[in-house]
C-alpha positions as CSV (number, residue, x, y, z in Angstrom):
1,M,-64.0,11.1,-48.1
2,E,-60.5,9.9,-49.0
3,A,-58.1,12.4,-50.6
4,F,-55.0,12.0,-52.8
5,L,-52.4,14.3,-54.2
6,L,-51.4,14.6,-57.8
7,L,-47.9,16.0,-58.2
8,G,-47.0,17.3,-61.6
9,D,-45.9,20.0,-63.9
10,D,-47.8,21.1,-67.0
11,R,-45.7,24.0,-68.2
12,D,-45.3,22.5,-71.7
13,G,-49.1,22.3,-72.2
14,Q,-48.8,18.6,-73.1
15,S,-50.4,17.2,-70.0
16,C,-51.8,14.1,-71.8
17,S,-48.3,13.1,-72.9
18,H,-47.0,12.7,-69.4
19,G,-46.6,9.3,-67.8
20,R,-48.3,8.6,-64.5
21,C,-46.9,6.7,-61.6
22,G,-47.9,6.0,-58.1
23,C,-46.5,4.6,-54.9
24,W,-46.9,0.9,-54.2
25,K,-45.8,-1.5,-51.5
26,R,-42.4,-2.9,-52.4
27,E,-43.6,-6.4,-51.6
28,L,-46.0,-6.3,-54.6
29,L,-43.0,-6.3,-56.9
30,W,-42.4,-9.9,-55.9
31,V,-45.9,-11.2,-56.9
32,P,-45.7,-13.0,-60.3
33,V,-47.3,-11.0,-63.1
34,V,-48.5,-8.3,-60.7
35,G,-44.8,-7.3,-60.0
36,W,-44.1,-7.1,-63.7
37,G,-47.2,-4.9,-64.3
38,I,-46.2,-2.5,-61.5
39,R,-42.7,-2.2,-62.9
40,Q,-44.3,-1.3,-66.3
41,L,-46.2,1.5,-64.5
42,H,-42.9,3.0,-63.5
43,A,-44.1,2.8,-59.9
44,I,-42.3,4.2,-56.8
45,A,-41.7,1.0,-54.7
46,I,-41.6,1.8,-51.0
47,D,-41.1,-0.2,-47.8
48,R,-44.1,0.9,-45.7
49,K,-42.8,-0.8,-42.6
50,S,-40.1,1.7,-42.2
51,R,-41.8,5.1,-42.2
52,V,-38.7,7.3,-42.2
53,S,-37.2,5.2,-45.0
54,A,-40.5,5.2,-46.9
55,V,-40.5,9.0,-47.0
56,S,-37.0,9.3,-48.3
57,Q,-37.7,6.6,-50.9
58,V,-40.7,8.6,-52.2
59,V,-38.6,11.8,-52.3
60,E,-35.6,10.0,-54.0
61,Q,-37.5,8.0,-56.5
62,G,-40.1,10.8,-57.0
63,K,-37.3,13.2,-58.1
64,Q,-36.2,10.7,-60.7
65,R,-39.8,10.2,-62.0
66,L,-40.4,14.0,-62.2
67,Q,-37.1,14.5,-64.1
68,E,-38.3,11.8,-66.6
69,G,-41.5,13.8,-67.1
70,D,-43.9,11.6,-65.1
71,W,-46.7,12.9,-62.8
72,I,-46.9,11.2,-59.5
73,I,-50.1,10.1,-57.7
74,I,-49.7,9.8,-54.0
75,F,-52.4,8.7,-51.5
76,P,-51.4,10.6,-48.4
77,E,-53.5,8.4,-46.1
78,G,-51.5,5.4,-47.2
79,T,-54.6,3.0,-47.3
80,R,-58.3,3.0,-48.1
81,M,-60.5,4.3,-45.3
82,P,-64.2,3.7,-44.7
83,A,-66.5,6.5,-45.9
84,G,-66.6,9.4,-43.5
85,Q,-63.4,8.5,-41.7
86,T,-59.8,9.8,-42.2
87,R,-56.4,9.3,-40.7
88,K,-53.3,11.4,-40.4
89,Y,-51.8,12.2,-43.9
90,G,-48.3,11.3,-44.7
91,A,-45.8,14.1,-45.5
92,S,-43.9,12.5,-48.4
93,G,-45.9,14.2,-51.2
94,A,-45.6,17.6,-49.7
95,L,-41.9,17.1,-49.1
96,L,-41.3,16.0,-52.6
97,A,-43.2,19.0,-54.0
98,L,-41.2,21.4,-51.8
99,E,-37.8,19.8,-52.8
100,C,-38.6,19.9,-56.5
101,G,-40.6,23.1,-56.7
102,K,-43.5,21.3,-58.4
103,L,-47.2,21.8,-58.3
104,L,-49.3,19.9,-55.7
105,V,-53.0,19.4,-56.5
106,P,-55.2,18.0,-53.8
107,V,-58.1,15.9,-55.1
108,A,-61.0,14.3,-53.0
109,H,-63.0,11.3,-53.9
110,N,-65.4,8.9,-52.2
111,A,-64.0,5.5,-53.0
112,G,-64.6,4.4,-49.4
113,A,-68.3,4.5,-50.1
114,S,-68.1,1.9,-52.9
115,G,-66.9,-1.0,-50.7
116,P,-65.2,-2.1,-47.5
117,A,-61.8,-0.5,-46.8
118,A,-60.1,-3.9,-46.4
119,A,-61.2,-5.0,-49.9
């Protein structure tokens, strides 16, 4: 079972009015039409090749998104995994939650059972 974290704040009781954003590979911004769509989603663009830099990018851009009222969806495994398998979780979501004092809600799903991980 794959897991992801939803980082948000619902103190105003208007959870449906919040924007949602997630972390995407920075290279996807360069794909015609796809890049435009990702920008419209207010995504956090990260360079996954540089792990230390990627964590700081999530924290830095994540703080901005949270200040703007967005909720952030982070997949801590970083990629899809086959059903029944897992890998070490990244720490960027937890670090962002700690630095901002925001709620961190773990959610599990079984998307790995619906198709190959490389799809």
